C-alpha positions, -999 to +999 in steps of 0.1 A: +269-599-179+234-610-169+224-599-135+201-577-114+220-545-119+207-510-126+232-499-152+267-506-166+285-473-160+321-486-167+337-467-195+373-479-201+380-450-224+376-426-195+407-441-178+391-439-143+413-453-116+388-456-088+353-450-075+349-429-044+317-426-024+306-391-014+298-384+022+262-394+029+256-404-007+236-434-018+255-466-024+246-480-058+253-513-074+266-495-105+293-478-085+304-510-068+304-529-101+324-502-118+350-503-090+353-541-096+356-535-133+383-508-128+403-531-105+400-560-130+410-538-159+441-526-140+450-563-133+444-574-169+464-544-181+493-553-159+491-589-171+491-577-207+521-555-202+541-581-183+529-616-194+510-610-226+499-644-239+517-675-225+521-700-198+543-695-167+571-720-161+560-726-125+524-738-121+516-734-158+490-753-178+517-769-201+546-791-191+575-789-215+585-824-207+564-842-233+550-817-238+515-822-222+485-804-208+483-802-170+460-782-147+476-748-142+477-711-151+476-696-186+476-659-197+456-648-227+462-612-238+470-604-202+440-621-186+449-648-161+430-681-162+434-714-144+427-746-163+413-772-139+407-809-143+376-828-131+397-860-126+431-875-129+452-866-160+479-887-175+481-885-213+494-854-231+459-843-242+438-861-217+431-828-198+411-816-228+382-840-221+380-835-183+380-797-181+360-782-152+352-750-172+345-769-204+322-799-195+310-821-224+336-807-247+334-821-283+361-847-290+393-835-305+399-849-340+425-877-344+435-866-379+446-834-395+466-804-383+452-783-355+462-755-332+454-760-295+446-727-278+433-713-245+401-692-244+397-669-213+364-652-207+340-643-178+305-655-171+279-648-144+275-672-115+243-669-093+232-684-061+213-710-081+246-725-092+264-717-059+241-718-029+268-704-006+265-670-024+234-664-003+236-660+035+211-681+055+213-654+081+196-631+057+169-658+049+186-666+016+182-630+002+202-624-029+228-596-022+252-601-051+263-624-079+298-633-090+318-632-122+339-664-129+369-664-151+365-693-175+397-710-187+390-734-216+413-754-239+399-756-274+412-765-309+409-751-344+424-759-378+461-749-379+456-724-407+434-704-384+462-699-358+473-665-370+437-652-370+429-659-334+409-629-320+408-611-354+374-593-358+371-606-394+386-640-388+371-674-381+377-671-343+368-634-334+372-624-298+337-607-298+310-600-324+311-568-344+273-562-349+265-525-346+233-514-329+214-481-332+184-472-310+156-449-319+129-440-294+094-450-305+076-424-325+039-425-315+028-415-350+044-446-365+025-470-343-008-452-341-037-457-364-046-426-384-083-435-381-080-439-343-095-408-327-076-416-295-042-418-311-031-384-298-041-393-263-022-426-264+009-409-277+008-383-249+006-411-222+037-430-233+065-431-208+097-449-202+104-470-171+138-471-154+154-503-167+185-519-182+173-535-215+194-564-228+196-578-263+217-610-266+227-635-292+219-668-274+226-693-302+247-691-334+243-718-360+273-719-384+304-698-391+306-667-369+313-646-400+285-661-421+260-680-398+230-698-413+208-686-385+209-671-350+186-669-320+184-636-301+165-628-269+157-596-252+148-585-216+140-553-198+154-569-167+189-575-181+180-612-181+183-612-143+150-631-137+162-667-130+148-695-109+149-733-105+132-750-134+106-764-109+095-729-100+057-723-096+045-708-129+022-684-111+051-670-091+076-667-120+054-664-151+046-632-168+022-625-196+039-625-230+072-637-217+094-665-230+115-688-209+150-702-215+158-735-198+195-738-192+222-756-173+258-750-162+269-769-193+250-747-218+264-716-201+299-729-205+295-735-242+291-699-253+317-684-277+332-698-309+338-735-315+352-755-344+324-781-341+296-756-338+268-782-343+280-804-314+278-776-287+254-777-258+226-752-262+197-740-239+161-746-249+132-721-250+095-723-242+066-699-244+050-713-213+064-727-181+037-754-179+043-767-214+081-770-210+109-763-234+115-777-269+142-800-257+129-820-227+163-826-212+197-808-211+226-822-231+242-837-200+209-856-193+184-855-164+161-825-159+167-789-168+180-773-135+174-736-142+150-713-161+156-677-172+128-653-182+130-631-213+106-606-227+108-622-261+130-642-285+134-647-322+151-672-345+166-653-375+172-674-406+197-654-427+198-681-454+161-679-462+154-644-448+128-657-423+121-645-388+101-664-361+095-643-330+078-649-297+068-627-267+066-590-264+080-570-293+084-577-330+115-586-350+120-581-387+150-588-411+161-565-439+192-578-457+217-583-428+200-558-405+178-571-376+151-547-363+135-551-328+105-529-322+085-525-290+064-497-274+094-478-262+121-479-289+132-495-321+167-512-321+185-521-353+216-543-353+236-544-385+250-579-389+258-574-426+294-586-431+300-586-394+310-613-369+284-629-346+294-648-315+272-667-291+270-645-260+272-611-277+250-587-260+240-550-262+226-528-234+201-500-236+197-478-206+161-466-200+156-436-177+122-419-174+135-385-163+168-384-183+174-359-211+179-390-233+154-415-219+165-442-244+203-445-246+224-473-260+254-480-237+275-485-268+270-494-305+292-525-305+286-555-282+293-548-245+305-584-241+313-613-239+350-606-249+372-637-253+410-636-250+430-663-268+465-678-262+479-703-288+495-733-270+509-758-294+503-777-327+487-811-330+490-834-360+469-865-362+462-864-325+499-860-314+516-828-301+543-814-325+578-806-311+580-770-298+599-744-316+621-719-297+594-691-297+568-717-286+591-729-258+596-693-245+558-686-247+549-718-228+575-715-200+581-678-192+596-673-158+590-645-133+606-612-143+631-614-114+643-647-127+641-640-165+670-658-182+684-647-215+672-680-230+636-668-227+642-635-244+633-635-281+658-625-307+654-615-343+686-625-360+691-598-387+729-601-386+740-638-390+775-627-395+776-618-358+750-641-343+752-671-365+720-692-359+710-676-326+672-678-318+672-662-284+691-636-265+713-661-247+726-676-279+731-642-294+751-631-263+772-662-265+781-653-300+789-617-290+816-629-266+841-627-295+829-594-308+849-562-302+833-527-303+855-517-332+840-545-352+805-531-349+795-507-376+781-473-365+762-447-385+768-411-372+744-394-395+717-394-368+738-372-345+769-357-362+772-332-334+782-360-310+799-385-333+816-365-361+826-390-389+831-422-368+821-455-384+823-480-355+810-482-319+844-479-304+850-445-319+815-434-310+820-444-274+852-424-274+834-393-287+808-397-260+835-394-233+843-359-246+806-347-245+795-324-218+758-332-213+746-300-199+711-291-185+708-256-198+678-263-219+660-278-190+668-250-167+660-223-193+625-236-199+614-251-166+630-227-141+628-190-135+660-171-140+676-147-115+692-151-081+685-185-068+698-180-033+724-158-015+743-132-036+737-103-012+758-072-021+768-047+007+789-015+006+825-021+017+844+004+037+876+002+016+878+024-015+853+049-030+832+023-047+839-011-031+811-037-030+812-069-010+791-097-026+782-128-005+783-163-021+753-179-037+738-193-069+725-175-100+706-188-131+708-167-162+683-164-190+700-190-212+698-217-185+733-215-172+736-222-135+765-204-118+781-206-083+790-172-070+819-171-046+821-144-020+841-115-034+848-078-033+844-056-064+857-022-072+830-005-094+855+020-109+872-009-126+840-019-143+837+017-157+869+012-176+861-023-189+837-040-214+812-048-185+801-011-185+768-009-205+763+029-207+771+052-237+797+072-219+800+088-185+773+114-192+748+087-198+760+070-166+755+102-147+719+107-160+711+071-150+725+078-115+702+108-111+673+087-123+683+057-100+686+035-131+720+019-125+719-018-118+747-040-105+745-073-124+764-106-127+769-129-158+782-164-163+811-167-187+830-196-202+839-222-177+814-208-151+834-176-146+813-149-128+817-114-141+803-081-126+785-055-147+770-020-145+739-016-167+707+003-170+676-015-158+664-023-193+697-040-202+701-058-169+667-074-171+667-079-208+634-084-228+603-085-206+589-120-199+554-123-211+529-123-183+493-131-179+483-095-176+504-084-206+491-111-229+455-103-217+460-066-223+473-073-258+443-095-266+419-068-252+435-043-276+428-066-305+393-074-291+383-040-276+352-042-253+319-031-265+299-006-244+264-021-245+250+009-226+239+039-245+224+072-232+187+067-228+180+102-214+172+115-249+145+090-254+109+095-244+093+080-213+074+055-234+106+044-251+125+040-218+096+021-204+096-003-234+133-008-233+131-015-195+107-043-203+134-058-226+161-053-201+142-069-172+131-097-195+167-104-205+177-105-168+147-126-156+134-152-180+101-157-162+094-120-165+099-122-203+075-151-205+047-132-187+051-097-202+039-086-236+048-058-261+021-041-279+025-031-316+041+003-307+064-012-281+073-039-307+085-012-331+105+005-304+122-026-291+129-040-326+144-007-338+166-005-307+178-041-309+183-039-347+205-008-342+223-026-313+229-057-333+243-037-363+265-017-341+278-048-323+283-067-356+304-038-370+323-037-337+333-074-340+367-077-358+367-114-361+347-132-389+342-163-369+328-143-340+305-124-362+293-156-379+286-172-345+268-141-334+246-142-366+238-178-360+227-171-325+204-143-336+191-166-364+185-194-339+164-170-318+143-159-348+139-195-359+126-207-326+105-177-314+089-166-347+067-139-333+054-129-367+036-163-371+014-157-340-016-135-333-030-117-303-014-120-269+008-149-281+023-126-307+029-099-281+045-124-256+067-139-283+079-104-293+088-098-257+108-131-255+125-124-288+137-089-280+149-100-245+168-129-260+185-108-286+196-082-260+210-110-238+227-126-269+248-094-273+259-096-237+266-133-239+287-129-271+307-100-256+313-120-224+325-149-246+350-126-263+364-117-230+364-153-219+385-162-249+410-135-242+412-146-205+415-183-213+441-177-240+461-156-217+461-183-191+484-204-213+520-194-204+542-181-233+579-190-238+602-162-228+628-146-250+664-153-242+678-119-253+713-111-263+745-123-245+759-116-221+729-127-201+729-105-170+714-113-136+707-080-117+714-082-080+710-046-067+709-009-077+737+015-069+736+052-061+764+078-061+780+105-081+809+111-104+839+132-094+859+136-126+864+101-138+859+084-104+826+070-092+818+076-055+794+050-042+768+064-017+743+035-013+734+001-026+699-014-024+691-051-030+655-046-039+653-017-063+670-036-091+671-073-083+658-104-101+650-131-076+644-165-093+610-179-084+611-214-070+582-238-074+587-249-038+581-213-027+551-209-050+537-242-037+541-230-002+519-200-008+492-214-031+488-251-023+456-245-003+439-224-030+452-242-062+425-268-064+397-242-060+413-219-086+415-248-111+378-256-106+369-219-112+390-219-144+372-251-156+338-235-151+349-203-168+369-217-198+352-250-204+315-244-199+290-272-209+286-273-246+254-256-259+233-282-276+219-256-299+186-238-301+173-213-275+167-224-239+149-195-222+151-212-189+189-215-191+205-192-164+227-163-174+260-181-168+281-157-188+305-133-171+298-096-169+323-080-192+325-047-175+331-064-141+359-085-155+376-055-171+373-037-137+388-066-118+416-077-142+440-050-133+474-053-115+462-031-087+430-052-082+450-084-085+474-073-057+444-063-035+429-097-040+462-114-032+466-093-001+430-100+010+435-137+004+465-137+026+446-119+054+418-145+051+443-174+053+460-159+084+427-152+101+432-114+101+404-106+078+376-132+075+356-134+042+324-114+042+309-118+007+276-137+008+255-141-023+224-164-027+199-173-053+168-182-032+145-208-047+110-194-043+093-211-073+058-224-066+057-209-031+028-189-017+031-152-009+038-157+028+062-186+023+081-167-004+084-137+019+097-160+047+122-176+024+136-143+013+135-128+048+155-158+061+183-148+037+182-112+047+162-101+016+133-075+020+103-077-003+096-041-012+068-047-037+045-075-048+036-075-085+013-097-105+031-112-135+001-107-157-002-070-149+004-049-180+020-023-158+043-048-141+075-033-156+064+002-148+058-008-112+092-024-110+108+008-124+089+028-098+102+006-070+138+005-083+164+027-065+199+032-079+199+003-103+200+001-141+179-027-156+208-035-180+231-043-151+207-070-139+213-091-171+247-103-158+238-106-121+225-142-126+197-135-101+222-134-072+211-114-041+230-103-010+216-096+025+200-062+027+189-062-009+153-053-017+133-071-044+099-070-061+082-104-058+066-116-090+033-135-084+011-155-108-022-171-097-012-166-061+021-184-065+056-168-066+074-174-098+104-151-096+119-119-081+135-088-094+161-068-074+151-032-071+176-019-045+211-029-034+216-033+003+247-035+025+254-072+019+254-081+056+229-099+079+215-076+105+204-106+124+199-142+117+166-160+115+156-191+096+135-190+065+100-204+073+083-228+049+054-240+071+019-226+074-001-219+106-029-242+116-063-224+109-091-228+135-126-235+124-151-206+120-173-219+148-145-218+174-133-184+162-169-170+165-173-184+200-139-168+210-149-135+195-183-135+213-167-143+246-142-115+241-170-090+233-189-100+265-158-096+286-151-062+270-187-051+278-185-060+314-151-042+318-166-011+301-196-011+325-174-014+356-152+014+344-183+036+337-197+030+372-164+038+388-161+070+368-197+080+378-190+075+416-158+096+413-177+124+395-205+124+420-182+126+450-163+155+433-195+174+428-208+169+463-174+180+478-173+211+457-209+221+466-202+216+503-170+236+501-188+264+483-215+265+510-189+265+538-170+293+521-202+314+519-210+308+556-175+317+566-177+350+547-210+358+562-196+351+597-167+374+592-189+402+579-212+399+609-186+392+635-201+416+659-235+401+654-220+367+659-205+377+692-238+390+704-256+360+692-228+336+702-250+316+724-276+313+698-253+304+670-232+278+690-259+253+684-259+260+647-221+256+646-223+223+663-250+213+638-227+222+609-199+202+624-222+172+625-231+177+589-194+180+580-187+147+598-216+131+578-201+145+546-167+130+555-183+097+563-201+099+529-167+106+512-150+076+529-180+053+519-176+065+483-139+058+484-145+023+497-170+017+469-144+029+443-118+005+457-143-023+456-151-014+419-113-016+411-111-050+428-140-061+407-122-049+376-091-068+385-111-100+390-128-095+357-094-091+340-082-123+357-113-141+344-106-127+310-071-140+310-083-174+322-108-175+293-080-165+268-059-194+282-089-218+277-092-205+241-055-212+234-059-247+249-090-252+227-071-241+196-042-266+204-068-294+210-085-285+177-051-285+159-044-320+173-079-331+163-074-318+128-040-337+125-057-369+136-085-363+111-060-358+083-042-390+092-076-408+093-086-393+060-053-404+044-057-439+057-093-439+045-082-427+011-056-454+008-082-481+018-106-465-007-079-466-035-071-502-027-108-512-029-113-491-061-082-507-076-095-542-068-129-533-081-114-520-113-093-550-119-123-574-113-147-554-136-159-576-165-141-571-198-175-560-213-171-527-194-144-518-219-152-539-250-189-528-249-206-540-281-177-561-294-195-594-283-174-616-306-142-601-291-156-606-255-163-642-263-128-648-277-113-632-246-134-654-224-123-685-243-086-675-238-093-672-200-095-634-199-127-623-181-118-591-163-103-557-171-070-565-154-063-596-175-072-577-206-049-548-199-020-571-190-022-592-222+009-593-244+007-579-279+011-614-294-018-627-273-039-597-283-032-602-320-043-639-317-075-632-299-084-602-321-077-623-352-100-652-339-128-627-332-124-609-366-116-576-348-092-550-362-059-551-343-058-513-338-093-514-323-082-542-300-052-521-290-073-491-284-097-511-261-066-525-243-054-489-237-088-479-224-086-509-200-052-497-188-067-462-183-096-476-164-072-495-141-054-462-133-087-446-125-084-418-151-114-407-172-116-425-205 
């Protein structure tokens, strides 16, 4: 329906039952609308299943007393409608002329035979019709519109009654015109002589919109109309306004306008008197007004709707008159609408056309399919019809029994037999009965023996009986068992109980507790508590060994099972049998079926021994392997002519070996098509120079990867096929249920029981409740993994080198798919669920594309990944460097890794023009985070060169002062050391001389005493000098500490200055952004107001024609519609393609791009 919606996402064929909003997700109108459509579809489906087409007895639109039309409810093909009257109703057909949903209905004929029917359909109601739909509290803002169910009573010739709603009938429920949409091809709309045609084609884009094409008017029979009027809108015809709207506010260049009213909206659909229906009126200008100055009901037109264009299509004469943006042409019965975005063709040849039919085209700029038709047939409006009664010469005909039932059906809880239809195919029994009540009345005298019965459909139950009485008698003798159900839907074995234990009486007595068993045939048996003597079994037919010797060998091998079977009448018998007989044929399992498939599809070992090859060959092949693993590496590396020969020879041999390995013709053909597709798209032989070398690299990498993809697909097929359970074999009767194994020995002909174990030979039936108990939490996740593995997205064909390696590593799956590994996975899952062993696997695929070197390093480091090497993608030795940095890895193993990394891994970072484009794993780590730290994406603020220079100079000055002070302190310490040493040496010499001349000293004591005193004075002076020097050293240290404190203060000031500078730079950036926005606004205004001569140049006649049409600036010229441009160009004698080129240049000038 018309309305301001983004898309129509409802797809009834998908059978969706609800729309559920994701947490934190955007709420869209399409989701809300689809939920409403789903709910309405469920309601209509319920009505279709329960009521069908008819009138309820209570509150219905038809009173049987008369009969006559009254306001009330009617169902048409399950859709519920309510016929309302605009005034009092008295006569049988008076309601027809005063319907609320069918105002100004054409008069009903007073002669001839007609069928009166109800038409139920939906139309859009906006706030223009119903002001209460907008909330004054929101200043009248439009938040939603409504869909109203229209219930209209109409008439048609009686001979058309059986064709109501038939697609090829006179009253179809919806049109059948089929639309196809083709995106516009720039080459078809460009002038070959236009030198700018290629530029124009490159600039074409698609806006996000919901494009609507609608049949507004139909003139004549819907199957063969004389003419129709269609209109189209990129706004889904949502632009509506009061008819008195200001043209400057609502108008748009090249648009057309539909003036309509509530009456014209109600007159859509099919009508017998087509020419008398109320229709809207169109205009090409709001100021000039529509073709019809007043609506059919009189007064002024209340509303106006804006369309991009409209066209009147005259099928009788093959003429088309179009207005607005876009052109329409007619070829036979096909209408073609062409605009700058797409070309839509609607095939009306031999198809029904109904007023209100519309098609939707979804336009999305960034979609894989930018132009997409929602569906080929009309999306709406769909009409549902319900026949009411027959009218002859203006009078209602008496109702037949089927009509009475249809026009007075009760609620199901009160459904009487009189309202149940009856097809009387046996008048002998039912006489003239027309409904079930009459038929039942006639059956009161019928006996079962009087009713014939054919037993051929089920002779097993009914033998040769020929009447119902005998058939019923046979049924009483039938035992309706459930063996088939139990055999196929339940696991066989011990259901519960049945625990055997060794009894103390007798040499081989076993006591078995009560319980329930289910054998392989589906028989369910109740086991009563009992005691069994095994020696009695040895002498009976329940002994399944070939003699006593075979039984003794089985005892030594612990292969004797105690089993039960269910005989006739549910009798439980006890058996002794070897394990193979007790369990019967093995049930197929997932692993057994998978193993069988892998035997028929043996794995292919893609790795061969490269040690015998030369270093040059290994280096070349490593290029191919790394290219197959990392697509961006393949796109940046090249193979020279020698390397091309090596790689091609290796791949050719690999392909031939793999093709001969495949034992399935379909697989081989698919593989050949994949290789052919690679050759078709890459075509290295058609290029020269570096392009040829790059294409060779891409081709060989893709071929190598294709082998691995195909091999993984073979394994995937085996895996997915094995996931489908097989039906088990029943085996041969009697069907044994093993309950335990027995141990013992034979003494003569007597068996002596030594032990009995319930677990070494016991089949316990698996219960779904037990399985559900264990796997309910993981079932949904497992199902999702199976979907991704077995139902991958379908390949659209061709070669997509950017497609990730989503295939599964064959060797890894073969390693994992073993019973031992499966049990370890189950055990580990149980430990995880119980909290005893938390999961530790952690794999990531960091997105480093278009990041700088430091940012890429930070992103990888934040995930625990170390960058071991940085390599330029354009380096010819890039692969050799990667090989040199690789530790313990084979390049061929990286093809199936899908680029996943784990914490502790090391990678080589691939750079191109200073930007990271990919990474290559070169070493496998431990898979654990040593510590956690976030991945940084930001960049440090850089100080200006002037501030950095000042900080460096200040630091150098401080460093100089510190060095000078340290030098001075060192000099003082050295000087004091030298003086002290010299004085000590002198003192030592004097002391020695005194000792040698002790006698002389004594004699000259008096004379030398003065000298000694003098020396002591000198020593005191030296000590004073030493203390002074020490004081000076301490003072120098204090100066050093002060200088260091001053340096720290300066460093703090530098940090503050850096912060202030960063804040100043941020303010300057904001100011520059604001200035740029103001500049862009001014430039845009200046561009729009530039005279048209700035574009048209020397085309003076064209400039004059533009001026006469009111276009004087570039903006007006660029926004002209194609129709206006054609008229102005024609009046100026200018070629239309030249005018279009000038208009495109005007658009380019408005955008500020170079022309």
